[in-house]
C-alpha positions as CSV (number, residue, x, y, z in Angstrom):
1,M,-17.2,-3.6,28.4
2,T,-17.2,-7.5,28.7
3,D,-18.4,-9.6,26.3
4,L,-22.0,-10.0,26.1
5,G,-21.8,-13.9,25.3
6,G,-24.8,-15.4,23.2
7,D,-24.7,-13.9,19.9
8,W,-22.5,-11.0,20.6
9,R,-18.8,-10.4,21.4
10,V,-16.4,-7.3,21.6
11,V,-14.2,-7.1,18.9
12,D,-12.0,-4.5,18.3
13,G,-13.6,-2.5,21.0
14,L,-17.2,-2.6,19.5
15,T,-19.8,-4.9,20.2
16,T,-20.2,-7.2,17.1
17,A,-22.2,-9.8,15.6
18,W,-22.4,-11.9,12.5
19,F,-25.7,-13.3,11.4
20,E,-25.9,-15.9,8.3
21,A,-27.9,-14.9,5.5
22,R,-28.5,-17.3,2.3
23,S,-28.7,-14.0,0.0
24,L,-28.1,-10.1,-0.3
25,T,-31.9,-9.6,0.0
26,E,-32.1,-11.6,3.2
27,G,-29.5,-9.8,4.7
28,A,-30.7,-6.3,3.7
29,A,-33.9,-7.0,5.3
30,L,-31.9,-7.7,8.6
31,A,-30.1,-4.4,7.9
32,A,-33.5,-2.9,7.6
33,R,-34.7,-3.8,11.0
34,V,-31.2,-2.9,12.6
35,T,-31.3,0.4,11.2
36,Q,-34.6,1.3,12.9
37,V,-33.4,-0.3,16.2
38,A,-29.9,1.2,16.3
39,P,-29.6,4.0,13.9
40,G,-25.7,4.3,14.7
41,A,-24.8,0.8,14.0
42,A,-22.3,-0.2,11.2
43,V,-24.0,-2.6,8.9
44,D,-22.1,-4.6,6.5
45,V,-24.5,-6.6,4.0
46,R,-22.7,-9.7,2.3
47,A,-23.9,-12.7,0.2
48,S,-23.5,-15.0,3.1
49,G,-24.6,-12.7,6.1
50,V,-24.7,-9.8,7.9
51,R,-22.2,-8.1,10.4
52,V,-23.2,-5.3,13.1
53,R,-21.0,-3.5,15.3
54,L,-22.2,-1.2,18.0
55,E,-20.4,1.0,20.1
56,S,-19.7,-0.6,23.3
57,D,-21.5,1.3,25.5
58,E,-24.0,0.9,28.3
59,E,-26.8,1.1,25.6
60,A,-25.2,-1.8,23.6
61,A,-26.7,-4.7,25.5
62,G,-30.4,-3.3,24.8
63,L,-29.7,-2.9,21.2
64,A,-28.1,-6.0,20.9
65,G,-30.9,-7.9,22.5
66,A,-33.1,-6.0,20.2
67,I,-31.4,-6.8,17.0
68,C,-31.1,-10.7,18.0
69,D,-34.9,-10.4,18.1
70,E,-35.2,-9.1,14.8
71,A,-32.8,-11.5,13.3
72,R,-34.9,-14.5,15.1
73,A,-38.1,-13.1,13.4
74,L,-36.2,-13.3,9.7
75,G,-34.8,-17.0,11.1
76,L,-30.9,-15.6,10.9
77,V,-28.7,-17.5,13.0
78,A,-25.4,-15.8,14.4
79,D,-22.3,-17.5,14.6
80,P,-19.9,-15.7,17.0
81,A,-16.8,-17.6,15.7
82,V,-16.6,-16.0,12.4
83,L,-15.7,-12.4,14.2
84,Q,-12.6,-10.6,13.7
85,A,-10.8,-7.7,12.8
86,L,-7.2,-7.4,11.1
87,N,-5.4,-3.9,11.6
88,V,-2.1,-2.6,11.3
89,V,0.8,-1.6,13.9
90,L,3.7,0.9,13.1
91,E,6.2,0.9,15.8
92,S,8.6,4.1,15.5
93,P,11.2,5.6,17.8
94,D,8.9,9.0,16.9
95,P,5.6,8.2,16.4
96,S,4.7,11.8,16.0
97,A,6.8,12.3,13.2
98,L,5.0,9.7,11.3
99,R,1.4,10.4,12.2
100,P,0.8,13.4,9.5
101,F,2.7,11.3,6.8
102,W,-0.1,8.5,7.2
103,R,-3.0,10.7,7.5
104,G,-2.3,11.9,4.0
105,A,-1.7,8.6,2.8
106,L,-5.1,7.3,4.1
107,G,-7.1,10.7,3.7
108,D,-9.9,10.9,6.1
109,V,-9.4,9.3,9.6
110,T,-10.2,10.2,13.0
111,E,-7.3,9.9,15.7
112,V,-8.6,7.7,18.6
113,G,-5.8,7.4,21.0
114,D,-2.9,6.3,19.4
115,R,-5.0,4.8,16.3
116,L,-6.0,6.4,12.8
117,V,-9.3,5.0,12.5
118,D,-11.5,5.1,8.9
119,P,-14.6,7.0,10.4
120,L,-16.8,4.6,8.3
121,R,-15.0,1.8,9.6
122,R,-14.4,0.1,6.3
123,D,-10.6,0.1,6.2
124,P,-8.2,-1.3,8.9
125,A,-7.0,1.1,11.6
126,F,-3.5,1.9,11.8
127,A,-1.8,2.2,15.5
128,I,1.5,4.3,15.4
129,R,3.3,3.1,18.7
130,E,6.9,3.9,20.2
131,S,9.5,1.4,20.1
132,S,12.8,2.2,20.6
133,E,14.3,-0.8,18.8
134,E,16.8,0.1,15.6
135,R,15.3,-1.5,12.4
136,P,17.0,0.4,9.8
137,L,16.5,-2.0,6.5
138,R,13.3,-2.0,4.3
139,N,10.4,-3.9,5.8
140,R,8.9,-6.6,4.7
141,I,5.4,-5.7,5.0
142,H,3.9,-3.0,2.9
143,V,0.6,-1.1,2.3
144,D,-1.0,0.1,-0.9
145,V,-4.1,2.4,-0.4
146,V,-6.0,3.4,-3.6
147,R,-7.9,6.6,-3.6
148,P,-9.2,8.7,-5.9
149,S,-6.6,10.4,-8.3
150,D,-7.6,14.0,-7.1
151,A,-7.2,12.8,-3.5
152,V,-3.6,11.2,-4.4
153,E,-2.9,14.3,-6.3
154,H,-3.3,16.9,-3.1
155,A,-2.2,14.1,-0.6
156,G,1.0,16.1,0.3
157,L,3.5,13.0,0.4
158,G,6.1,14.4,-1.9
159,E,7.5,12.6,-4.8
160,A,6.7,9.3,-5.4
161,S,9.6,6.3,-6.4
162,G,9.4,3.0,-7.5
163,P,8.8,1.3,-11.0
164,Y,5.0,2.3,-11.1
165,G,5.9,5.9,-9.2
166,V,3.6,5.6,-6.8
167,C,5.6,4.6,-3.6
168,H,6.0,6.9,-0.8
169,A,8.1,6.3,2.6
170,D,7.5,7.8,5.9
171,A,10.4,9.1,8.2
172,D,11.3,5.6,9.3
173,G,11.4,4.2,5.9
174,N,7.9,2.6,5.9
175,E,6.1,2.2,2.6
176,V,2.8,2.5,1.0
177,D,2.1,2.7,-2.4
178,L,-0.8,5.2,-2.9
179,V,-2.1,4.4,-6.3
180,P,-4.7,6.7,-8.1
181,G,-8.0,5.4,-9.0
182,G,-10.3,6.6,-11.8
183,P,-13.8,6.5,-13.2
184,L,-15.5,2.9,-14.0
185,D,-15.8,3.9,-17.4
186,E,-12.4,5.4,-18.4
187,S,-13.2,5.8,-22.4
188,D,-12.7,9.0,-24.0
189,E,-16.4,9.7,-23.8
190,P,-17.4,8.3,-20.2
191,S,-20.9,7.2,-20.0
192,E,-23.1,9.3,-17.2
193,A,-24.7,6.0,-16.5
194,T,-21.9,4.9,-14.1
195,S,-20.7,8.3,-13.2
196,D,-21.2,7.7,-9.5
197,W,-18.6,4.8,-9.7
198,Q,-14.8,5.0,-8.8
199,T,-12.3,2.2,-9.6
200,V,-9.8,2.0,-6.6
201,F,-9.0,-1.7,-7.2
202,S,-12.7,-2.4,-6.2
203,A,-15.4,-0.5,-8.1
204,V,-16.8,1.8,-5.3
205,A,-19.9,3.9,-5.4
206,A,-20.4,6.0,-2.2
207,Y,-23.9,7.6,-1.5
208,R,-25.2,10.0,1.0
209,V,-28.8,9.5,2.1
210,P,-30.8,12.1,3.5
211,S,-33.1,10.0,5.4
212,S,-33.0,6.5,7.2
213,A,-36.0,5.3,5.1
214,Q,-34.1,6.2,1.9
215,Q,-30.9,4.2,3.1
216,R,-33.0,1.3,3.8
217,D,-34.7,1.2,0.2
218,L,-31.3,1.7,-1.2
219,A,-29.6,-1.1,0.4
220,G,-32.8,-2.9,-0.3
221,A,-33.0,-2.1,-4.0
222,A,-29.2,-2.8,-4.4
223,A,-29.5,-6.2,-2.7
224,A,-32.4,-7.2,-5.1
225,L,-30.4,-6.0,-8.3
226,A,-27.2,-7.8,-7.4
227,D,-29.4,-11.0,-6.4
228,A,-30.9,-11.0,-9.6
229,A,-27.7,-10.7,-11.4
230,G,-26.1,-13.4,-9.1
231,F,-23.3,-10.7,-8.0
232,P,-21.9,-10.8,-4.7
233,L,-21.9,-7.4,-4.0
234,L,-20.8,-5.6,-0.6
235,I,-23.4,-3.2,0.8
236,D,-22.5,-1.3,4.2
237,L,-24.9,1.1,5.8
238,R,-23.5,3.6,8.0
239,P,-25.3,6.8,9.2
240,G,-26.2,8.8,6.6
241,F,-24.5,6.8,3.9
242,V,-24.9,3.6,1.8
243,V,-21.3,2.2,0.0
244,L,-21.8,-0.1,-2.6
245,D,-18.6,-1.8,-3.5
246,T,-17.3,-5.0,-5.7
247,G,-14.5,-5.9,-3.4
248,K,-11.1,-6.1,-5.0
249,D,-11.1,-6.8,-8.8
250,Q,-14.6,-8.3,-8.8
251,G,-15.9,-5.9,-11.2
252,D,-13.5,-7.9,-13.8
253,A,-15.1,-11.2,-15.7
254,E,-12.4,-13.2,-14.9
255,A,-12.5,-12.6,-11.3
256,H,-16.3,-13.3,-10.9
257,G,-16.7,-15.8,-13.3
258,L,-20.1,-14.8,-14.2
259,D,-22.1,-13.9,-17.4
260,L,-22.2,-10.3,-16.7
261,D,-20.8,-6.9,-17.7
262,F,-20.6,-5.4,-14.3
263,A,-21.0,-2.0,-16.4
264,D,-24.7,-2.8,-16.7
265,L,-25.3,-3.8,-13.2
266,A,-23.5,-0.8,-11.8
267,A,-25.7,1.3,-14.1
268,R,-28.8,-0.3,-12.9
269,L,-27.3,0.0,-9.4
270,Q,-26.6,4.1,-9.9
271,T,-30.2,4.5,-11.4
272,A,-31.7,3.3,-8.2
273,A,-29.9,5.0,-6.1
274,R,-30.8,8.6,-7.8
275,E,-34.4,7.5,-8.1
276,I,-34.3,6.9,-4.4
277,G,-32.8,10.6,-3.8
278,A,-29.2,9.4,-2.8
279,T,-26.1,11.8,-3.6
280,S,-23.0,10.6,-4.8
281,D,-19.8,11.3,-3.1
282,L,-16.9,10.6,-5.3
283,A,-14.5,11.2,-2.1
284,V,-15.3,8.4,-0.2
285,P,-14.3,5.6,-2.1
286,R,-10.7,4.0,-1.0
287,F,-9.1,0.8,-1.0
288,V,-6.3,-0.7,1.6
289,Q,-4.5,-4.0,1.4
290,L,-1.3,-5.5,2.9
291,A,1.3,-6.7,0.8
292,L,3.8,-9.0,2.6
293,D,7.5,-10.2,1.0
294,A,8.5,-13.7,1.3
295,A,11.3,-16.0,0.2
296,D,8.7,-19.0,0.1
297,V,5.5,-17.3,-1.0
298,A,3.7,-20.6,-1.1
299,A,4.5,-21.7,2.5
300,V,4.0,-18.3,4.0
301,R,0.8,-17.6,2.4
302,A,-0.4,-21.1,3.4
303,F,0.5,-20.0,7.0
304,W,-1.4,-16.7,6.8
305,A,-4.4,-18.4,5.0
306,A,-4.5,-20.5,8.1
307,A,-3.9,-17.8,10.6
308,L,-6.7,-15.5,9.3
309,G,-9.2,-18.0,8.1
310,Y,-8.5,-16.3,4.8
311,V,-9.2,-18.3,1.1
312,H,-7.2,-17.7,-2.0
313,D,-8.2,-16.0,-4.7
314,R,-9.8,-17.9,-7.4
315,R,-7.5,-16.8,-10.1
316,T,-4.2,-19.0,-10.3
317,N,-1.9,-15.6,-11.2
318,L,-2.4,-14.0,-8.2
319,T,-1.0,-14.2,-4.2
320,D,-4.3,-13.0,-2.9
321,L,-6.0,-13.7,0.0
322,V,-9.0,-12.8,0.9
323,D,-11.4,-12.9,4.1
324,P,-14.0,-15.3,2.9
325,R,-16.7,-12.7,3.9
326,R,-15.2,-10.0,2.3
327,L,-15.1,-7.7,5.7
328,N,-11.2,-7.3,6.4
329,A,-8.4,-6.2,4.4
330,V,-6.7,-8.4,1.4
331,V,-3.3,-9.7,1.9
332,M,-1.2,-10.3,-1.3
333,F,2.4,-11.8,-1.3
334,Q,5.4,-10.7,-3.5
335,D,8.9,-12.5,-3.7
336,I,11.9,-11.4,-1.6
337,D,15.4,-11.6,-3.0
338,V,16.7,-14.7,-0.8
339,E,20.2,-13.6,-0.9
340,D,18.9,-10.6,1.0
341,T,19.3,-12.1,4.4
342,E,20.0,-9.0,6.7
343,R,16.7,-7.8,5.4
344,R,15.1,-10.9,6.0
345,R,16.7,-11.1,9.4
346,Q,15.4,-7.6,10.5
347,R,12.1,-7.2,12.6
348,N,9.6,-5.6,10.7
349,R,8.6,-2.0,11.7
350,I,4.9,-2.8,10.6
351,L,3.2,-5.7,12.1
352,L,-0.3,-6.9,11.7
353,E,-2.8,-7.2,14.8
354,L,-5.9,-9.3,15.1
355,A,-8.7,-9.1,17.2
356,V,-11.0,-11.8,18.2
357,P,-13.4,-12.5,20.7
358,A,-11.8,-13.0,24.2
359,D,-13.2,-16.4,24.6
360,L,-11.7,-17.6,21.3
361,A,-8.2,-16.3,21.7
362,A,-6.7,-19.1,23.1
363,A,-7.9,-21.3,20.7
364,R,-6.9,-19.1,17.9
365,V,-3.7,-18.8,18.9
366,A,-3.4,-22.7,19.6
367,A,-4.4,-23.0,15.9
368,I,-2.0,-20.3,14.5
369,V,0.7,-22.2,15.8
370,A,-0.4,-25.3,14.6
371,A,-0.4,-23.8,11.3
372,G,3.4,-23.3,11.5
373,G,3.6,-20.0,13.8
374,R,6.0,-19.5,16.7
375,L,4.6,-17.9,20.0
376,L,7.2,-15.0,20.5
377,D,5.6,-13.9,23.9
378,E,2.1,-13.4,25.7
379,T,1.2,-10.3,27.9
380,G,-2.4,-10.5,29.2
381,T,-4.7,-10.5,26.5
382,R,-2.1,-10.2,23.5
383,W,-0.3,-12.7,22.2
384,R,2.9,-11.9,19.8
385,L,3.4,-14.9,17.0
386,A,5.9,-15.0,14.0
387,D,4.9,-16.5,10.7
388,P,8.1,-19.1,9.0
389,E,9.9,-16.2,8.0
390,G,9.6,-13.8,11.2
391,N,6.6,-11.8,10.0
392,E,4.6,-10.7,13.0
393,L,0.7,-11.1,13.8
394,V,-0.3,-10.1,17.1
395,V,-3.6,-11.5,18.4
396,V,-5.6,-9.2,20.7
397,A,-8.6,-10.5,22.6
398,G,-11.7,-8.7,22.3
């Protein structure tokens, strides 16, 4: 399907729009109308706006038009220029040998072609593609996955290694830190008031909702409570689900900088959810982030901030880059031994893939080159670029 133009673009195979909003409550009002018009839509409500994604099929144009009408009625304006989707690609001489490992690490995923896709479309997709290129040394790109402790225990990845005892490697040596999460209240006598919440770097509560009306009511109630507290809660609506999420570390006072104990807000959100009739699903919470090793962390981090349009975490002791709309995966940076020249020269087996609207792709590539990237090759609607230390980013149009 080609881009619809106007407010909508095809991004990562989905018909997608972003509508600016001034509050979560304003965004939840649009979300309520979207779920009535398009019950199968994926709707992400943020303090600054709403992302809507539709399956790119013959019905998408009609649904997109109806959603635009609802947005205009609420006074919300679309901005296609911010649309993007960040995913992960693993290149291997034997993709079939890697797929079971990554299914175990990620948990609930759906196979779509060569990709492992989060069925709720909250986490990046993992494509596993064939490549005969020999790359025996340790990667400079790694993955962190945080899941509930029971899920980690039953992931079946074998014995972990590393300084924290959470690192696993697939058959090619690609590494994932599979980190066990836990309840928001980890005291010896945890409070029932926040028992729906899991801490997986983010604090997440996932609710199953038996009706679309309850889904809309929960999203609206959560938005009102978070706005009253001044907290930029992430509210994701999927068919049969509402997921409430702080974003990485944002439940911590140091991160959000508010006069707020997030546990109190979490308890109020949980009460609202239960009064509406929603049911907690403790297996759903999951957090995925990407880590890059760099000899010059400052320079490489600056490049990726420009390339992805990300912003720096407000805390000076962290290297995290975050999507300003909290829609795509966090990217963090760590030092590599500058003497490890062979590993630094080796091309990674893992690379990042950025899907952007087709009409904006060439300009995005030019901006990445201007930020210090090197264009390695171009094939039709794909551009392969490298950062100052050779880590790769593939820009995909549409």
